[in-house]
C-alpha positions in Angstrom: 30.3 -19.2 25.3 31.4 -16.9 22.3 28.9 -18.5 19.1 26.0 -18.6 21.3 23.7 -16.1 22.2 23.8 -15.2 25.6 24.2 -12.7 28.8 26.9 -10.6 29.7 26.9 -12.2 33.2 26.5 -15.6 31.6 29.3 -14.7 28.9 31.4 -13.7 32.0 30.8 -16.8 34.4 31.4 -20.0 31.2 34.7 -17.7 30.8 35.9 -18.3 35.0 34.4 -22.7 34.7 36.7 -22.6 31.3 39.0 -21.0 33.5 39.0 -22.8 36.4 38.9 -25.9 34.0 42.7 -24.6 32.1 44.2 -24.5 35.5 43.1 -27.8 37.7 44.3 -30.1 34.5 47.1 -27.6 34.7 47.5 -25.8 31.8 48.5 -22.3 31.3 45.9 -19.2 31.3 47.7 -16.7 28.4 47.0 -20.3 26.0 42.9 -19.5 26.8 43.3 -16.4 26.6 45.4 -16.4 23.0 43.1 -18.9 22.2 40.1 -16.9 22.7 41.4 -13.4 21.1 42.3 -16.4 17.8 38.3 -17.0 17.8 36.4 -13.4 17.9 39.3 -12.0 15.7 38.2 -15.0 13.2 34.5 -15.0 14.3 34.7 -10.7 13.2 37.0 -11.9 9.6 34.5 -14.2 8.2 31.4 -11.7 10.0 33.3 -8.6 7.1 33.8 -11.1 4.4 29.5 -12.0 4.8 28.9 -8.3 4.6 30.8 -7.9 1.4 29.5 -11.2 0.3 25.9 -9.2 -0.1 25.3 -9.2 -3.7 23.8 -6.7 -6.1 20.3 -6.3 -8.0 20.6 -5.6 -11.1 17.5 -3.9 -12.6 16.8 -3.4 -16.5 15.7 -0.2 -18.3 14.8 0.4 -22.1 16.6 4.0 -24.2 14.1 6.2 -24.8 13.1 8.7 -23.0 15.3 11.2 -20.5 13.3 11.0 -17.4 15.5 7.1 -17.9 18.5 9.1 -16.4 16.4 10.5 -13.8 14.6 7.5 -13.0 18.8 5.6 -12.9 20.3 8.8 -10.6 18.0 7.5 -7.8 19.2 4.3 -8.1 22.7 4.7 -7.8 22.1 5.5 -4.2 20.9 1.9 -3.4 22.0 -1.6 -4.1 20.7 -1.6 -7.7 22.9 -1.4 -10.4 21.3 -0.7 -13.3 21.9 -1.9 -17.0 20.3 0.4 -20.2 18.9 -2.1 -22.5 17.9 -1.2 -26.4 13.9 -1.1 -27.7 15.4 -2.0 -31.2 18.1 -4.4 -31.7 20.0 -5.3 -35.0 18.5 -9.1 -35.0 14.9 -7.3 -35.1 15.8 -5.5 -37.6 17.5 -7.7 -39.7 15.9 -11.7 -39.0 12.4 -11.7 -41.5 9.2 -11.5 -40.1 7.5 -15.1 -41.4 3.6 -14.2 -43.0 1.3 -16.7 -42.6 -1.1 -16.6 -45.5 -3.3 -19.5 -44.0 -5.0 -18.2 -41.3 -6.9 -21.5 -41.1 -3.8 -22.5 -38.6 -3.9 -26.5 -40.1 
């Protein structure tokens, strides 16, 4: 009744059926009402946890102009996170470039 998508009328009919079965089998209706509220609260809690688990995506920008700061300010209003990347890294500056003297490829 709670997990399946249905109209309000069909949910009410289902609830009346559950209560009738409960009474016919000798159980108290208070127990069924408590179970219903527990299930509803558990489902709402799960929905809230799923909404909180929405992963944010990252966008990387290089540092080279003041316009990048203006563009990144636009992303603050979205679910995108901004990361900055340097154009010239220390590794690029310190690594030696290989010079090929033999252009034949062999």
